[in-house]
BALUMVEX-163551 format. One record per residue (C-alpha): x, y, z. Coordinates in steps of 0.001 Angstrom, whole numbers, padded with zeros to 6 digits, always signed. Example, Ala and Ser with C-alpha at 12.3 -4.5 7.8 and 13.67 -1.06 7.14 Angstrom:
% BALUMVEX-163551
+012300-004500+007800 +013670-001060+007140 
% end
This chain:
% BALUMVEX-163551
+125905+107824+103253 +127248+106395+100041 +126586+108329+096872 +124986+106385+094056 +125391+107349+090389 +122481+108484+088307 +123194+107863+084696 +120612+110157+083148 +120773+109314+079495 +118308+110694+077039 +120089+109386+073964 +121340+105812+073641 +123285+105580+070446 +126785+105892+069109 +129456+108106+070622 +127065+109880+073018 +126305+106630+074832 +129953+105588+075009 +130949+108963+076422 +128160+108946+078986 +128991+105421+080142 +132675+106303+080369 +131925+109341+082494 +129703+107286+084822 +132340+104572+085093 +134946+107124+086128 +132708+108198+089019 +131498+104671+089833 +131852+103786+093543 +130641+100200+093189 +133257+097441+093046 +133304+094921+090202 +133732+091369+091417 +137200+090016+090678 +136968+086739+092574 +135000+083565+091968 +134437+083234+095733 +131028+084885+095837 +130254+083376+099237 +133674+083957+100776 +135764+080974+101873 +132627+078838+102047 +132041+079097+098275 +131530+075768+096465 +132298+074648+092909 +129176+072829+091815 +126957+074039+089026 +124370+071316+088351 +120907+070691+089823 +122525+070285+093266 +124316+073647+093114 +122256+075117+095980 +122311+072050+098252 +125879+071898+099559 +127240+072904+102972 +129671+075780+103376 +133049+074583+102051 +134753+075788+105239 +132350+073987+107567 +134019+071582+110006 +133372+067837+109761 +131471+067866+113054 +129141+070608+111862 +128663+068801+108540 +126941+066052+110523 +124588+068685+111968 +124012+069935+108432 +123039+066424+107297 +120583+065992+110153 +118992+069367+109387 +118832+068429+105726 +116854+065271+106536 +114170+067263+108372 +114157+069894+105618 +113895+067397+102783 +111670+064570+104077 +107882+064910+104284 +106059+065479+107544 +103033+063259+108179 +099692+063249+109948 +099721+062451+113675 +099816+059991+115280 +102495+058175+113326 +105392+055822+113933 +107708+058570+112633 +106917+060675+115688 +109832+063058+115050 +108068+064238+111871 +104358+063981+112628 +101740+066653+113268 +101290+067921+109705 +098361+070259+109185 +095423+069874+109386 +095614+072832+106976 +098814+073373+105032 +100402+074274+101690 +102965+071497+101413 +104289+068625+103539 +108004+069427+103378 +110320+072418+103265 +111780+071030+100052 +108293+071013+098551 +108449+074812+098312 +112212+075376+098094 +112820+072901+095277 +116378+071538+095616 +116887+074464+098030 +116114+076807+095151 +113239+078920+093934 +109664+077836+093584 +107387+078615+090648 +103761+079378+089848 +101662+076260+089202 +100988+075009+085694 +097477+075068+084263 +096453+071757+085846 +098762+071787+088880 +098130+072503+092531 +099955+075569+093876 +102734+074263+096109 +105721+076577+095923 +103581+079715+095519 +100950+080834+098012 +098947+083908+098950 +099491+085983+102075 +096178+087378+103333 +095178+090505+105239 +092435+093085+105579 +092836+096859+105987 +093809+097829+109527 +093005+100811+111713 +096321+102202+113057 +094778+102975+116448 +092313+100132+117035 +094662+097492+115601 +097880+098886+117058 +098751+095756+119056 +098435+093290+116194 +100197+095667+113804 +103099+095826+116265 +103528+092034+116442 +102256+090894+113021 +102806+093898+110784 +099325+093499+109265 +095775+092503+110261 +094999+088851+109366 +091796+088128+107510 +088824+087002+109621 +088415+083186+109557 +091118+082689+106888 +094074+084129+108791 +097330+085325+107261 +097939+082702+104555 +095732+080755+102163 +096174+077034+102804 +095217+075090+099691 +095810+071577+101090 +094460+069646+104074 +094465+066266+105773 +091929+063775+104359 +089403+064509+107129 +089699+068272+106742 +088926+070708+103986 +091497+073089+102478 +090671+076744+102865 +090096+077279+099155 +091496+076806+095662 +093966+079275+094172 +093570+079947+090457 +095929+082048+088349 +094962+083608+085038 +097693+085055+082843 +097422+088234+080804 +099890+089019+078042 +101805+092313+078149 +104054+093313+075243 +107118+095473+075855 +108688+097163+072826 +112342+098110+073238 +113948+101102+071553 +115283+099031+068665 +111844+097562+067944 +112415+094252+069733 +109175+092978+071258 +109240+091047+074541 +106090+089294+075727 +105606+089491+079472 +102926+087695+081470 +100882+089308+084236 +099241+087073+086851 +095659+087628+088014 +094765+085694+091161 +091379+084212+092030 +090325+082365+095180 +087605+079820+094451 +085569+077337+096480 +086150+078779+099948 +085288+076107+102505 +084990+078229+105653 +082458+080827+104638 +082643+083856+102355 +085918+085691+101924 +086099+089275+103214 +085088+091819+100604 +088121+093938+101500 +090575+090994+101363 +094173+091899+100495 +096344+089220+098888 +100075+089039+098308 +101534+086238+096162 +104839+084787+097341 +107009+082239+095568 +109625+080364+097596 +113070+082035+097307 +116418+080278+097013 +118068+079298+100300 +121781+079831+099664 +123911+082149+101792 +121273+082989+104391 +123698+082641+107291 +126091+085029+105577 +123320+087581+105039 +122405+087335+108722 +126040+088021+109608 +126252+091346+107725 +126648+094007+110444 +123503+096024+111013 +125419+099285+110896 +126478+098491+107316 +122846+098155+106247 +121928+101303+108145 +124644+103163+106243 +123037+102130+102956 +119552+103200+104010 +118262+106563+102819 +114500+106558+103488 +114098+110271+102764 +116374+110188+099698 +118507+112942+101165 +121106+112555+098425 +118435+113031+095720 +119516+109992+093721 +115984+108607+093365 +116636+105660+095714 +115090+105636+099169 +115887+102243+100638 +114831+101619+104229 +115161+098885+106824 +111934+097259+107842 +111251+097244+111594 +109676+093965+112698 +108729+092013+115809 +111340+089606+117183 +109493+086772+118904 +112511+085669+120892 +113488+089051+122373 +109906+090426+122333 +110948+093716+120809 +110998+095556+117502 +114213+095044+115526 +115347+095530+111912 +114121+092894+109449 +116211+091408+106665 +114570+088127+105490 +111489+087437+103386 +110140+089257+100348 +109203+092241+102521 +112076+091862+105021 +109458+091001+107659 +111608+088463+109543 +114614+089419+111699 +116621+086206+111423 +116805+082769+109822 +115404+080948+112867 +112195+082981+113017 +111825+082759+109244 +112142+078967+109426 +109686+078515+112296 +107236+080823+110555 +107377+078560+107509 +106741+075477+109650 +103664+077143+111167 +102253+078778+108047 +103222+076360+105292 +102888+073024+107110 +100712+073671+110152 +103460+072683+112605 +103998+074322+115985 +107339+075141+117608 +108464+076804+120810 +108925+080083+118924 +105634+079693+117009 +103285+077773+119340 +100257+078475+117116 +099664+077802+113430 +097545+079872+111035 +094397+077922+111929 +091671+080182+113335 +089048+079269+115962 +086375+079066+113257 +088323+076284+111529 +088362+074119+114677 +091752+072543+114014 +091949+071414+117642 +089737+068418+116841 +092659+066782+115051 +095483+064907+116753 +098702+066865+117115 +102282+065713+116945 +103225+066830+120434 +103756+070180+122051 +105571+071552+120235 +105403+069458+117078 +108812+070687+115909 +111028+070049+118910 +113684+072558+119903 +116322+070044+118856 +114819+069638+115384 +114212+073369+114970 +117856+074068+115786 +119042+071484+113258 +116801+072958+110539 +117935+076505+111327 +121567+075416+111210 +120957+073786+107837 +119230+076887+106467 +122129+079093+107624 +124795+076792+106181 +123843+076307+102529 +126811+077426+100451 +126884+079905+097598 +128183+078542+094262 +131204+080178+092651 +131037+082735+089849 +131458+081451+086314 +132901+083046+083163 +134610+085769+085156 +137072+086489+082324 +134509+086449+079525 +134620+089809+077690 +130824+090072+077463 +130457+089260+081169 +133015+091936+082061 +131197+094467+079902 +127916+093451+081542 +129395+094009+085007 +130247+097590+084072 +126785+098127+082590 +125216+096721+085771 +126892+099526+087712 +126406+102228+085126 +122681+101694+084613 +122029+101993+088353 +121312+098326+089152 +124013+098328+091847 +122231+101179+093622 +119977+098582+095269 +121759+095320+094408 +124844+096303+096440 +127607+094017+095161 +129908+093477+098139 +129632+093130+101903 +131880+091900+104710 +130332+089805+107451 +130956+090459+111128 +131460+087941+113902 +128801+085221+113835 +128649+083516+117262 +129949+079917+117104 +130193+080158+113308 +133751+080884+112151 +132708+079736+108662 +130347+082727+108452 +132555+085277+110206 +134757+087932+108574 +133892+086824+105056 +134018+089076+101998 +130862+088175+100079 +129141+089288+096877 +125372+088879+097378 +124236+091868+095266 +121662+093165+097743 +121270+095923+100308 +118494+093964+102127 +116474+097195+102144 +112906+097962+101097 +112417+099830+097834 +109365+101050+095949 +109125+098842+092859 +106206+100652+091268 +102533+099825+090680 +103080+096924+088260 +104659+094791+091006 +102649+096199+093925 +100544+093917+096126 +098790+096709+098053 +099402+094905+101368 +101435+096586+104101 +103762+094549+106315 +105297+096442+109235 +106998+099456+107565 +106804+097949+104061 +103973+099509+102102 +102112+097867+099244 +104648+099036+096639 +107777+098041+098524 +109861+094875+098353 +113204+093873+099806 +116062+093794+097295 +116590+090068+096646 +120165+088746+096536 +121354+087920+093028 +124141+085493+093906 +123609+082145+092230 +120787+083521+090074 +122357+082245+086853 +121944+078677+088154 +118312+079060+089261 +116857+077194+086295 +119511+074490+086409 +118402+073751+089956 +114696+074001+089100 +113943+074271+085355 +110513+075758+086166 +111966+078440+088410 +110483+081902+088035 +111858+085291+089017 +110465+088171+091102 +108313+087730+094218 +105563+085854+092388 +107616+084009+089779 +105898+085796+086907 +109162+086438+085043 +110261+083384+083042 +113617+084935+082169 +115984+087463+083692 +115162+089880+080889 +111473+089728+081792 +112402+090386+085419 +114373+093500+084455 +111501+094856+082366 +109003+094520+085228 +111101+096843+087418 +109388+100144+088171 +109300+102768+090887 +112810+103480+092143 +114150+100910+089668 +112214+102391+086766 +115043+104570+085433 +117442+101607+085354 +114866+099481+083524 +114322+102292+081023 +118065+102451+080348 +117951+098743+079625 +115119+099301+077125 +117233+101939+075370 +120395+099830+075110 +121598+098350+071835 +121153+094589+071658 +124829+093799+072312 +124717+095746+075597 +121501+094016+076685 +123080+090658+075950 +126206+091604+077921 +124165+092628+080957 +122260+089345+080847 +125528+087429+080412 +126751+089089+083597 +123618+088153+085534 +123857+084571+084291 +127451+084420+085501 +126446+085144+089098 
% end
């Protein structure tokens, strides 16, 4: 098990800080990235609004055609059945959006809706408290107990002849953070309300979990990280007493019909890119597939009265193209690698403890039929493990082994381009953070000590750390 540094600073000024940082750096086991090829040999050099939308640079010409086909089904809207475009019909009748791109804007992050906008790239997961014994079967396969009538996800859109489940309303509360030098940072805290339910009253014990669409880059590379490498990073009992207790989620694999480690989704509740993609078709767009033959519609909503787009609506051929596309989106190269402030920020990233969860470097294993993903040295800045992020970010909704305080460490690669790809992009699981600094300040739980060190830094160190993050 790898030892992680704990930089326990009680004084952040002058020579004491410099000496403490120097001591930590001397013991630092985390590598500092010295290559622009964040995504291995598949890294691409594009940094505009299309930075997340390119195929792996080392993808063969034949597979680039497969990528283009998958892109068309990912990008173009699905429609109500029956339709002349029978390869893309069967939408709904209840859904959140009509295309994958509708949530993953330009293959990037979504965002909370504006004051007068419909929620499209942010939705609510739903559940009710479960009894471990009586609900054992559904907890094994779902990881939670869906809400009666309303299921596992709030669908806020519907076909013209149907009614959406309800309206999602977000109120924002202001929270002021004062840093050690007196700098005040205004954060915003979301408060969620469900209004106008169309299928009867909502459960009184309803649990909700907001989710904003994450960026899509590098997913095939993350899937190719050997499981034993992630297991070596896990320390659920914190046996090394470093304050970090990352753990692998254990989730249900629909294909193999067994429990396996999870690594995708905000709570690492999906085992692979294919299941994640088919889950999005079913939950977000109301589309069935061989892997997910049922959508989130419940018997009380009587969705069977509407025409479907075939059985399944997403054919195996289309689902394979979409999965290939999702696994093949390239990671953009690092920028400003030789900038002095960026270099200083990289050291601070390690020294403050950020790298304890955002593991900088991995090496992929052998990905079947994918030489472009195999044996690649990559820099995703994640351990793909669950960590307690504290009460401020908690959703109170368990999902398999993830409790209500725990979230998977999100990859940071490409994060500095997030708002070039989508200017409205937010950070964290619900998009509440408008800037990377706000995201840092919301960190609590296991990440609380690192966030506190950030609060205590002089302004030039804070700026250097943010320069580093923006270079990723």
